[in-house]
C-alpha positions, 0 to 999 in steps of 0.5 A, a space after each residue: 568557558 569564561 566562568 570555567 577560566 575565573 574558576 581556575 583562576 580563583 583557585 590557584 589564587 587562594 591555594 597559592 595564598 594558602 601554600 604561602 601561609 604553610 611555608 612561612 610556618 617553617 614546618 614540613 608536617 604543616 606544608 605536607 599535610 596542608 598542601 595535600 588537603 588543598 590539592 585534594 579540594 582544588 584538584 578538579 578545577 585548577 590542577 592544583 599548580 600554585 607555583 609559576 614554575 609548574 605552570 610554566 611547564 605547562 607551556 612546553 608540555 606535549 599532551 593533552 595538558 598543554 595549556 596556551 601562554 594567555 592561560 599560563 600568564 594568568 595562572 602566574 598573575 593569580 599566584 603571584 597575587 594569592 602569594 602577596 596576600 598570604 605573605 601580607 596576613 602572615 606579616 599581619 599576624 607575626 608583625 615582623 615577616 623574616 625577609 627573604 635572603 640567603 648568607 653571603 657565603 652561601 649564594 652557590 648553595 642556595 642556587 644549587 638547591 633552587 635548581 635542584 629541588 625544583 627540577 625534582 618537584 616539577 618532574 614528579 609533577 609532570 609524571 603524576 599528572 599523566 594520565 597515562 602515567 597516574 599511580 593510581 585512580 584514587 585522587 586523594 592518593 595522587 594528591 598526596 604524591 604531589 604534596 610529598 614531592 614538594 616536601 621531599 624535593 626540599 628534603 632530598 637536597 638539604 633545602 628544608 635547612 635554614 642554614 643557606 638562606 637566613 629563615 626559609 630554606 629553598 623556596 622552589 616557588 617564584 610566587 612565594 619568593 615574590 610574595 614574601 619579598 613584596 610584603 617584607 619591604 614594609 618592614 625592611 624597605 629596599 633591603 627585602 629585595 637583595 635576592 630578588 634575582 635568585 629566587 623569583 628566577 631561578 625556578 623557571 630555568 630548572 622548570 625548563 629543564 624538567 620539561 626537557 628531561 621529561 619529554 625527551 627522555 623519561 617519556 622516550 623511555 617509557 616509550 622504548 619500554 612499553 614497545 618491548 613489553 608489548 613485542 615480548 608478550 605478542 611473541 609468547 602468545 605466537 609461540 603458545 599458537 604454534 604449540 597449540 597447533 
């Protein structure tokens, strides 16, 4: 059990490290393909969270995927460490990694982007990791859906554009935000922390809202629809039996 837990934490750290490097490339295609391949290789071991907002949602799940708070905290620490190392590597290669900050007049826009984009991503992640709702039995397809949901959520709310932030667009990942802000501290001093209260914190609130929507509305609606379908099927079967008699 200990070896399995350590393996999960290592995979989360490495996966978040790679995702951070994909993210700082500013390319949607790089993020999509890179995250897809990373998901394929690490899905079976850690679940390919690579995001504290996703892991936080697992604390409140009501199925077999639910995680206890100790594992959730361990995942988040591993993700933050991985993101920090990834941002340091990017800073080392570029010698000038841009800080994560928003334009002064775009605070509300950045806030809404983080909320809405993270909400959509966490919701899609939860629906596609529910054993009863899997789109496909082929892991590669499900991993592509997860990667697409991250890129798609950013695109849906114009979070892939860098007009609200100075360089990055919506982050939707507290670990990446912390990693970039900690590493750019070396270049920009404490001015790199000007938005420390926004990007590392808001996604957790969006994640909690996504859990509430998923558990209280989406799953309940699915149960009602499944019950109605089953009831209709039984009624048709009974009618046919009566005609046969």
